[in-house]
C-alpha positions in Angstrom: 53.1 -74.9 179.3 50.6 -77.7 178.3 47.0 -76.4 178.6 45.9 -78.6 181.0 48.8 -77.8 183.1 47.1 -75.9 186.4 48.4 -72.4 186.5 50.0 -70.4 189.5 48.0 -68.0 191.4 49.2 -65.1 191.4 50.7 -63.8 194.7 47.9 -61.3 195.2 45.3 -64.2 195.4 47.4 -66.2 197.6 47.8 -63.4 200.0 44.3 -63.1 200.5 44.0 -66.7 200.5 46.4 -66.8 203.6 49.1 -68.1 201.7 51.3 -65.2 202.6 54.8 -65.7 203.6 54.9 -66.4 207.6 58.6 -65.4 208.1 59.4 -62.1 209.1 62.5 -61.3 206.6 64.1 -58.3 208.9 64.9 -60.9 211.8 64.6 -63.8 210.0 62.7 -65.7 212.8 59.3 -66.6 212.2 56.6 -64.0 212.7 54.3 -65.3 215.3 50.4 -63.3 215.5 49.9 -61.4 218.3 46.4 -61.7 220.1 44.7 -58.4 220.0 44.6 -57.4 223.5 41.2 -57.7 225.3 39.3 -54.6 226.8 38.5 -55.4 230.1 35.0 -55.8 230.7 33.3 -52.1 231.6 31.3 -51.4 234.5 27.4 -50.9 233.8 27.4 -47.2 234.7 30.0 -46.6 232.5 29.2 -48.1 229.1 25.7 -46.2 230.3 27.6 -43.4 230.1 29.4 -44.2 227.3 26.2 -45.2 225.2 25.3 -41.7 226.6 27.6 -39.8 225.5 27.9 -41.3 221.8 24.2 -40.9 221.7 25.0 -36.9 223.0 27.7 -37.0 220.1 25.4 -38.3 217.5 22.7 -35.7 218.0 25.4 -32.8 217.7 26.6 -34.4 214.7 23.4 -34.1 213.3 22.5 -30.8 214.5 25.7 -29.6 213.1 25.0 -31.5 209.8 21.5 -29.7 209.4 23.2 -26.2 210.4 26.3 -27.0 207.7 23.6 -27.8 205.4 21.7 -24.6 205.9 24.3 -22.6 205.6 25.3 -24.2 202.5 22.1 -23.8 200.9 22.1 -19.6 201.9 25.2 -19.5 200.4 24.1 -21.4 196.9 21.1 -19.0 197.0 23.5 -16.3 197.8 25.7 -16.9 195.3 22.9 -17.9 192.6 21.7 -14.1 193.5 25.1 -12.5 193.1 25.4 -14.1 189.8 21.9 -13.0 188.6 22.6 -9.7 189.6 25.8 -9.9 187.7 24.3 -11.0 184.9 21.8 -8.2 185.0 24.8 -5.6 185.1 26.1 -7.3 182.2 23.4 -7.6 180.1 23.0 -3.8 180.4 26.6 -3.0 180.0 26.2 -4.8 176.9 23.2 -2.6 175.7 24.7 0.7 176.7 27.6 -0.2 175.1 25.4 -1.7 172.0 24.1 2.3 172.0 27.0 4.0 172.4 28.7 1.8 169.4 25.5 3.1 167.3 25.7 6.6 168.1 29.4 6.9 167.5 28.8 4.7 164.4 26.2 7.0 162.9 28.3 10.3 163.9 31.5 8.8 161.9 29.2 7.9 158.9 27.9 11.7 159.2 31.7 12.9 159.5 32.6 11.0 156.5 30.0 11.5 154.3 30.6 15.4 155.1 34.6 14.9 154.8 33.4 13.3 150.9 31.0 16.2 149.9 33.9 18.6 150.9 36.4 16.8 149.3 34.3 16.7 146.0 33.8 20.2 146.8 37.5 20.9 146.9 38.1 19.0 143.4 35.3 20.6 141.7 36.8 24.3 142.6 40.6 23.2 142.0 39.2 21.7 138.6 38.1 25.5 137.9 40.6 27.1 139.3 42.5 25.2 136.8 40.0 25.7 133.8 40.1 29.4 134.8 44.0 29.7 134.9 44.2 27.7 131.7 42.1 30.1 130.4 43.4 33.2 131.3 46.8 32.1 130.6 45.8 31.3 127.1 44.3 34.9 126.6 47.5 36.3 128.4 49.4 34.6 125.7 47.5 35.1 122.5 47.4 38.9 123.8 51.5 38.6 123.8 51.7 37.1 120.9 49.4 39.6 119.4 51.6 42.3 121.2 54.8 41.5 120.2 53.2 40.8 116.2 52.2 44.0 116.4 55.7 45.4 117.3 57.2 43.3 114.7 54.8 44.9 112.0 55.9 47.9 113.6 59.5 47.6 113.3 58.9 46.3 109.8 57.3 49.2 108.8 59.6 51.4 109.9 62.6 49.7 108.5 61.1 49.7 105.0 
C-alpha cells in the first residue's frame, strides 16, 4: 500500500460515525428506526404531584445517606476501638509470655547448673572410688604375694 493511500477506518469508528449496517441480517429486510413513543402531556396537578414526590424522595435519600454515613462512622469507630483493645491485650499477652519465658529460662539454667555440679561431684566420687579400689586391690595383691611367698618359704624349709 502506498503511504499516501488513505487507510480504511476501523469498524468501531464507522459504527460511531453512523456507518453501521442498516440491514437487519436476521430477517433480510431493511431495519426501519422506530421513533420513541412520546408520552402524552401530563396534567399540571399530576406533574406537580410527581415533582413533589421526587422532592420527597430526594429528601429521604439525603436522610438515608446521612443515617448510613453516621452508622458507617459509628461502625468504623467501634472497629477501631476493638482493634485498639485487641492490640492492648496482645501487648499484655506478649509481656506475660516474655516474663514466663525469662522465668523458665532462669529456672532451666539453675537446674542445668545443679545437674552439672552433681555430675562433676559424681565424677569426682567415681574417680576417688576407683582410686581407693585400685589401692585396696594392690594391697590385697601384695599381701597375697607375701603370704604365698611365706608359704612357699615354709614349704621349702620343711623340704630341706
